[in-house]
C-alpha positions as CSV (number, residue, x, y, z in Angstrom):
1,X,-5.2,-15.2,-29.1
2,X,-2.3,-12.9,-28.0
3,X,-2.2,-10.0,-25.5
4,X,-2.0,-6.7,-27.4
5,X,0.4,-5.3,-24.8
6,X,3.0,-8.0,-24.2
7,X,2.2,-10.4,-27.0
8,X,1.9,-13.5,-24.7
9,X,-0.5,-16.2,-25.8
10,X,-3.7,-16.5,-23.7
11,X,-7.1,-18.2,-23.8
12,X,-10.0,-16.0,-24.9
13,X,-11.8,-16.6,-21.6
14,X,-8.8,-15.3,-19.7
15,X,-8.6,-12.0,-21.6
16,X,-9.6,-8.5,-20.4
17,X,-10.7,-5.5,-22.4
18,X,-9.2,-2.1,-21.5
19,X,-9.1,1.1,-23.5
20,X,-9.8,-0.8,-26.7
21,X,-7.1,-3.4,-26.1
22,X,-7.4,-7.1,-25.3
23,X,-5.0,-7.8,-22.5
24,X,-3.8,-10.8,-20.5
25,X,-4.4,-10.9,-16.8
26,X,-0.9,-9.7,-15.9
27,X,-1.0,-6.7,-18.3
28,X,-4.5,-5.8,-17.1
29,X,-3.4,-5.9,-13.5
30,X,-0.4,-3.7,-14.4
31,X,-2.7,-1.1,-16.1
32,X,-5.4,-1.1,-13.4
33,X,-3.0,-1.0,-10.4
34,X,-0.4,1.4,-11.7
35,X,1.1,3.3,-8.8
36,X,0.1,6.9,-8.7
37,X,1.7,9.7,-6.8
38,X,-1.4,11.3,-5.3
39,X,0.3,12.8,-2.3
40,X,3.6,14.5,-3.4
41,X,4.7,15.1,0.2
42,X,4.2,11.4,1.1
43,X,6.1,10.3,-2.0
44,X,9.0,12.8,-1.2
45,X,9.1,11.6,2.4
46,X,9.1,7.9,1.4
47,X,11.9,8.5,-1.0
48,X,13.8,10.6,1.5
49,X,13.5,8.0,4.3
50,X,14.8,5.1,2.1
51,X,17.9,3.7,3.8
52,X,17.9,6.3,6.6
53,X,17.5,5.6,10.3
54,X,14.6,7.3,11.9
55,X,13.3,7.6,15.5
56,X,9.8,7.3,16.7
57,X,8.3,9.9,19.1
58,X,7.5,8.6,22.6
59,X,3.8,8.5,21.7
60,X,4.5,6.5,18.5
61,X,6.6,4.1,20.4
62,X,3.9,3.6,23.0
63,X,1.3,2.8,20.2
64,X,3.8,0.4,18.6
65,X,4.4,-1.3,22.0
66,X,0.7,-1.6,22.7
67,X,0.1,-3.3,19.3
68,X,3.1,-5.5,19.6
69,X,2.2,-6.7,23.1
70,X,-1.6,-6.9,22.7
71,X,-2.2,-7.7,19.0
72,X,-4.5,-5.8,16.7
73,X,-6.3,-3.0,18.5
74,X,-8.9,-0.5,17.3
75,X,-8.0,3.2,17.3
76,X,-10.5,3.6,20.2
77,X,-8.8,0.9,22.3
78,X,-5.4,2.5,21.7
79,X,-6.7,6.0,22.7
80,X,-8.4,4.6,25.8
81,X,-5.2,2.8,26.9
82,X,-2.9,5.8,26.2
83,X,-5.2,8.6,27.3
84,X,-3.7,8.8,30.9
85,X,-0.1,8.8,29.4
86,X,-0.7,11.5,26.7
87,X,-0.9,15.0,27.8
């Protein structure tokens, strides 16, 4: 059995059905996890920031320092630790 998208040989038990096609695992994953630009502003910002230097705000730097020094923290823990510093 061959994948209807890429033509690679595959075992029938390793095939996937999608939109009337029999696909191999790789092609099925490509179809099901295709990147989507659901937030145009986020896509624009990501493309615009590629290769550019950027600076964190003081609050962002404090959050980053907390996480770096204390490991994973919940949002509540971060807020509790920063609340006296943020005004």
